[in-house]
C-alpha positions in Angstrom: -28.9 -123.2 -10.0 -25.9 -122.7 -7.7 -25.9 -122.8 -3.9 -23.1 -121.3 -1.8 -21.5 -124.1 0.3 -21.1 -121.9 3.4 -24.5 -120.3 3.4 -27.5 -121.8 5.1 -30.0 -122.8 2.5 -33.5 -121.3 3.1 -35.2 -121.8 -0.2 -38.0 -119.5 -1.2 -40.9 -121.2 -3.1 -42.4 -120.8 -5.6 -39.9 -118.2 -6.6 -36.9 -120.5 -6.7 -38.5 -122.8 -9.2 -40.8 -120.4 -11.1 -38.5 -117.4 -11.8 -36.3 -117.5 -15.0 -32.6 -118.4 -15.1 -29.9 -115.8 -15.3 -26.2 -115.8 -16.1 -24.7 -114.0 -13.1 -22.3 -111.2 -14.0 -22.7 -108.8 -11.1 -22.8 -108.8 -7.3 -24.8 -106.0 -5.7 -24.8 -105.3 -2.0 -27.8 -103.8 -0.1 -28.7 -102.7 3.4 -32.2 -103.9 4.5 -32.8 -101.0 7.0 -33.6 -103.5 9.8 -31.4 -105.3 12.4 -32.5 -108.7 11.1 -30.8 -112.1 11.1 -30.6 -114.0 7.9 -33.5 -116.1 9.0 -35.7 -113.1 9.8 -34.9 -111.7 6.3 -36.0 -115.0 4.8 -39.3 -114.9 6.7 -39.9 -111.4 5.5 -39.4 -112.4 1.9 -41.5 -115.5 2.4 -44.5 -113.9 4.2 -44.6 -110.2 3.4 -43.6 -109.3 -0.1 -43.1 -110.6 -3.6 -39.6 -109.3 -3.7 -36.5 -111.1 -2.6 -32.7 -111.2 -2.6 -30.4 -114.1 -3.3 -28.7 -113.8 0.1 -29.3 -112.3 3.6 -26.6 -111.4 6.1 -27.1 -110.8 9.8 -24.9 -108.7 12.1 -23.2 -111.8 13.4 -22.1 -113.0 10.0 -25.0 -115.5 9.6 -25.4 -116.0 5.9 -28.6 -117.4 4.4 -29.3 -118.2 0.7 -32.9 -118.0 -0.5 -32.6 -118.5 -4.3 -29.9 -120.2 -6.4 -27.5 -117.7 -7.9 -28.4 -118.8 -11.5 -32.1 -117.8 -10.9 -33.5 -114.3 -11.0 -34.1 -112.5 -7.7 -36.1 -109.2 -7.6 -34.0 -106.8 -5.7 -32.1 -104.8 -8.3 -34.7 -103.4 -10.8 -33.2 -103.4 -14.3 -30.2 -105.6 -13.1 -32.4 -108.5 -12.0 -32.4 -110.0 -15.5 -31.5 -108.3 -18.7 -32.8 -109.2 -22.2 -29.5 -111.0 -22.9 -30.1 -113.3 -19.9 -27.4 -111.7 -17.6 -28.3 -110.6 -14.2 -27.1 -109.6 -10.7 -26.7 -111.6 -7.5 -28.0 -109.6 -4.6 -27.5 -109.6 -0.8 -29.5 -107.8 1.9 -27.4 -107.0 5.0 -28.6 -106.2 8.5 -28.4 -102.5 9.4 -29.9 -100.0 11.8 -33.3 -98.6 10.9 -31.7 -95.5 9.3 -29.1 -97.4 7.3 -26.3 -95.2 8.8 -24.2 -97.8 10.6 -21.1 -99.6 9.2 -21.0 -103.3 8.6 -19.7 -105.3 11.5 -16.4 -107.2 11.3 -18.4 -110.4 10.9 -20.4 -108.9 8.0 -17.3 -107.6 6.3 -15.6 -111.0 6.5 -18.7 -112.8 5.0 -19.1 -110.3 2.2 -15.5 -110.9 1.3 -15.9 -114.7 1.4 -19.0 -114.5 -0.7 -17.5 -112.1 -3.2 -14.6 -114.5 -3.7 -16.9 -117.5 -4.1 -18.9 -115.6 -6.8 -15.7 -114.8 -8.7 -14.6 -118.4 -8.6 -18.0 -119.9 -9.2 -19.4 -117.5 -11.9 -16.3 -115.7 -13.1 -17.6 -112.2 -12.0 -14.6 -110.0 -12.9 -12.7 -108.3 -10.1 -13.7 -104.7 -10.7 -16.3 -102.2 -9.6 -19.2 -102.0 -12.2 -18.4 -99.1 -14.5 -21.9 -98.9 -15.9 -25.3 -100.3 -14.8 -24.8 -103.4 -17.0 -21.0 -103.8 -16.7 -19.9 -107.1 -15.1 -18.4 -106.6 -11.6 -19.2 -105.7 -8.1 -21.2 -102.8 -6.7 -23.6 -101.4 -4.1 -27.3 -100.6 -4.7 -27.0 -96.8 -5.1 -24.0 -97.0 -7.4 -26.1 -96.9 -10.6 -29.6 -95.5 -10.8 -30.8 -98.3 -13.1 -30.5 -100.7 -10.1 -33.4 -99.0 -8.3 -36.9 -98.3 -9.4 -37.1 -94.7 -8.1 -33.6 -94.1 -6.7 -32.1 -95.2 -3.4 -29.6 -94.0 -0.7 -28.8 -97.7 0.1 -26.3 -98.5 1.5 -25.4 -95.5 3.7 -22.2 -93.5 3.4 -20.3 -95.5 6.0 -20.9 -98.8 4.1 -20.1 -97.2 0.7 -16.7 -96.2 2.2 -16.2 -99.7 3.6 -17.1 -101.3 0.3 -14.5 -99.2 -1.5 -11.8 -99.3 1.1 -12.2 -102.7 2.8 -14.7 -105.1 1.3 -13.9 -104.9 -2.4 -10.1 -104.6 -1.9 -10.5 -107.7 0.4 -12.2 -109.6 -2.3 -9.6 -108.7 -4.9 -6.7 -109.5 -2.5 -8.1 -112.9 -1.4 -9.2 -113.9 -4.9 -5.7 -113.3 -6.3 -3.7 -115.0 -3.5 -1.5 -117.8 -5.0 -1.5 -121.0 -3.0 1.8 -122.9 -3.1 1.8 -126.6 -3.9 2.1 -129.0 -1.0 5.6 -130.1 -1.9 8.5 -128.7 -3.9 8.1 -129.5 -7.6 10.9 -131.3 -9.4 10.9 -128.8 -12.2 11.1 -125.0 -11.9 7.9 -123.6 -10.5 6.0 -121.2 -12.7 6.2 -117.6 -11.8 3.4 -116.6 -9.4 1.2 -113.5 -10.0 1.8 -110.6 -7.7 -0.7 -110.1 -4.9 -2.5 -106.9 -5.7 -4.1 -104.2 -3.5 -6.4 -101.3 -4.3 -5.1 -97.7 -4.3 -7.0 -94.5 -5.0 -6.5 -91.3 -6.9 -8.6 -88.6 -5.1 -7.5 -85.1 -6.0 -9.2 -81.7 -6.3 -8.4 -78.2 -7.3 -10.4 -75.1 -6.2 -8.3 -72.6 -8.3 -10.6 -70.8 -10.8 -9.9 -71.2 -14.5 -11.4 -69.0 -17.2 -12.1 -71.2 -20.2 -11.9 -69.5 -23.6 -15.0 -70.1 -25.7 -15.0 -73.5 -27.5 -11.2 -74.1 -26.9 -9.7 -77.2 -25.3 -7.9 -76.7 -21.9 -5.9 -79.3 -20.1 -6.8 -79.3 -16.4 -4.6 -79.7 -13.4 -5.8 -81.4 -10.3 -2.8 -82.0 -8.0 -1.0 -81.7 -11.4 -2.0 -82.4 -15.0 -1.3 -86.1 -14.7 -4.2 -88.3 -13.4 -2.6 -91.7 -13.9 0.9 -92.7 -15.0 1.3 -96.1 -16.8 1.5 -98.9 -16.5 -1.7 -98.8 -14.4 -4.7 -101.1 -14.3 -7.9 -99.4 -13.3 -10.5 -100.9 -11.0 -13.8 -99.4 -12.1 -14.0 -96.0 -13.7 -12.0 -92.8 -13.0 -14.5 -89.9 -12.6 -13.9 -86.2 -13.2 -16.5 -83.8 -11.9 -16.6 -80.1 -12.7 -18.2 -77.1 -11.0 -18.8 -73.8 -12.8 -19.6 -70.4 -11.4 -23.3 -69.7 -10.7 -25.1 -68.3 -13.8 -22.7 -69.9 -16.3 -24.5 -70.5 -19.6 -22.4 -72.9 -21.5 -22.3 -76.5 -22.8 -19.3 -78.5 -21.6 -17.4 -81.2 -23.4 -14.6 -83.3 -21.9 -12.1 -85.8 -23.1 -9.4 -88.0 -21.5 -6.2 -88.1 -23.4 -3.0 -90.3 -23.4 0.3 -88.5 -23.7 4.0 -89.4 -23.4 5.5 -88.7 -20.0 6.6 -85.2 -21.1 3.1 -84.3 -22.3 3.7 -84.7 -26.1 2.1 -87.2 -28.5 -1.5 -86.6 -27.3 -4.2 -89.0 -28.5 -7.8 -88.8 -27.3 -10.4 -91.4 -26.5 -13.3 -89.4 -28.0 -15.3 -86.4 -26.8 -17.8 -86.8 -24.0 -20.7 -84.4 -23.8 -22.1 -81.8 -24.3 -23.5 -81.1 -20.7 -25.1 -78.1 -19.1 -22.3 -76.3 -17.1 -24.6 -75.9 -14.1 -25.5 -79.6 -13.8 -22.1 -80.7 -12.3 -20.8 -82.3 -15.5 -19.2 -85.7 -14.8 -16.9 -87.7 -17.1 -15.9 -91.4 -16.8 -12.8 -93.2 -18.1 -12.5 -97.0 -18.1 -9.3 -97.8 -20.0 -6.0 -99.0 -18.4 -3.0 -96.8 -18.9 -0.1 -98.3 -20.9 3.6 -98.2 -19.8 5.3 -95.0 -20.8 2.0 -93.0 -21.0 0.1 -90.7 -18.8 -3.6 -90.0 -18.6 -4.8 -86.4 -18.6 -8.1 -84.6 -19.0 -9.2 -81.7 -21.2 -12.3 -79.6 -21.2 -14.0 -77.0 -23.4 -17.0 -74.8 -22.8 -19.2 -73.5 -25.7 -21.3 -70.4 -25.3 -23.8 -68.7 -27.6 -22.0 -65.3 -27.4 -18.3 -66.2 -27.3 -17.7 -65.3 -23.7 -15.4 -67.1 -21.2 -16.8 -69.7 -18.7 -15.4 -69.7 -15.1 -14.6 -73.2 -13.8 -14.4 -72.9 -10.0 -13.7 -76.5 -8.8 -12.7 -79.9 -10.2 -12.4 -83.3 -8.7 -10.9 -86.6 -10.0 -11.3 -89.9 -8.2 -10.9 -93.6 -9.1 -9.3 -96.9 -7.9 -6.4 -98.8 -9.4 -4.3 -101.8 -8.6 -0.8 -101.8 -7.1 1.4 -104.6 -5.8 0.4 -105.4 -2.2 2.6 -103.6 0.4 3.3 -100.5 -1.7 
């Protein structure tokens, strides 16, 4: 088992010795819906329930560790330990009793430190989990498989902080190149560029009438979602809204094209989905140099009528050199 060197060790027994080993591949962040210190969280796990997290974090940045990170902790439902032995490291963080407040500056700093340590110690990749079992970083409500019956944890303010401050901070700090203490006698190897997180977040409310069972390339701000070369951080999502009463099954696909839109090649069709259930489509592949990523949709009806698309949204994170 592994213990974080800057966390206060508050070992839970018998869980720490009795629960099975895991190979940590994810880090999942929670709010405990109580303004507790790390010590009070430990006492709750010890005295009041058979559940537990690996870590607890108070408002003041006090970090406690209750179970080694290579032992299962029971805070993430299906992510606790999978049949292949992989599992998630979990942290409960102090919050108000409604879970609506943002993390304090001290909490943000400690989440970043811990996220970097987990990357360095266990090799957790620097990306937001694209699926429930995809290695990376996430928050409890990100994937439904991480909660027994659904959850709104953490609240919207903390989800925003995670995406805009915490996770970019982990990536930035984990990729910083530290120079040697003295000048080398031979040419120094080229250092990696410090990277930051940027976001595509576009929508378009202009109605589009989709001919029955024919592919249509959609425009958001324009038809190009990403221009290569571009490394994605977690999935890019497209969500579609159709007019009330639309009776159609919707299929989508992401395509790569040349910059001028020619030479299209697809990643495979996604769907079919009921048009009235807010169809959502995910893309997880980086975009090569000289290529653009676009999205196409088609709607199939039983009677050959058109389907009215009333709104579409695309959102996703990607890496850029810091300072851009």
